C-alpha positions in Angstrom: 87.3 72.2 88.7 90.6 72.3 87.8 91.1 74.5 85.1 94.6 75.9 86.0 96.5 72.8 86.3 95.1 71.6 82.9 96.5 74.6 81.2 99.7 74.2 83.1 99.7 70.4 81.7 98.9 71.6 78.3 101.9 74.0 78.5 104.4 71.3 79.7 103.2 68.8 77.1 103.6 71.2 74.1 106.9 72.5 75.7 105.8 76.4 75.7 107.6 78.5 77.8 105.7 80.6 80.4 107.1 84.0 78.6 105.5 82.5 75.3 102.3 81.5 77.1 101.6 84.7 78.9 102.8 87.2 76.4 102.3 90.1 78.8 98.6 89.0 79.1 98.8 88.1 82.6 101.7 88.2 85.3 103.9 85.2 86.4 102.5 85.4 89.9 98.8 85.3 88.7 99.5 82.5 86.4 100.8 80.5 89.3 98.3 81.0 91.4 95.7 80.2 88.8 97.6 76.8 88.0 97.6 76.5 91.8 93.8 76.5 92.1 94.4 79.4 94.5 92.3 81.9 92.5 90.3 81.8 89.1 91.1 83.8 86.1 89.1 86.2 83.8 87.6 84.8 80.7 89.7 87.2 78.6 92.9 85.5 80.0 91.5 82.3 79.8 91.0 82.8 76.0 94.3 84.2 75.7 96.2 81.3 77.3 94.2 78.7 75.1 95.1 80.9 71.8 98.8 81.0 72.9 98.6 77.2 73.5 97.3 76.9 70.2 94.2 74.5 71.5 90.4 75.3 70.8 88.1 75.6 74.4 86.5 72.0 73.1 90.2 70.4 73.0 90.8 71.7 76.1 87.3 70.2 77.6 88.5 67.0 76.2 91.8 67.3 78.1 90.3 68.4 81.1 87.8 65.6 81.4 90.3 63.1 80.5 
């Protein structure tokens, strides 16, 4: 699944800075590995990313599934 790349797409579409998205929840390098599909992230980090993007899980699934 492409969870990370979808987060990146949403962030770019909403023009949210990396600093505002991460808010000390994850490191930029961890985020980069996540969006590059090199690693997964914890549920806590994923939920925090959605909250910081102001996107519900249902909205995320809709975007992720096209």
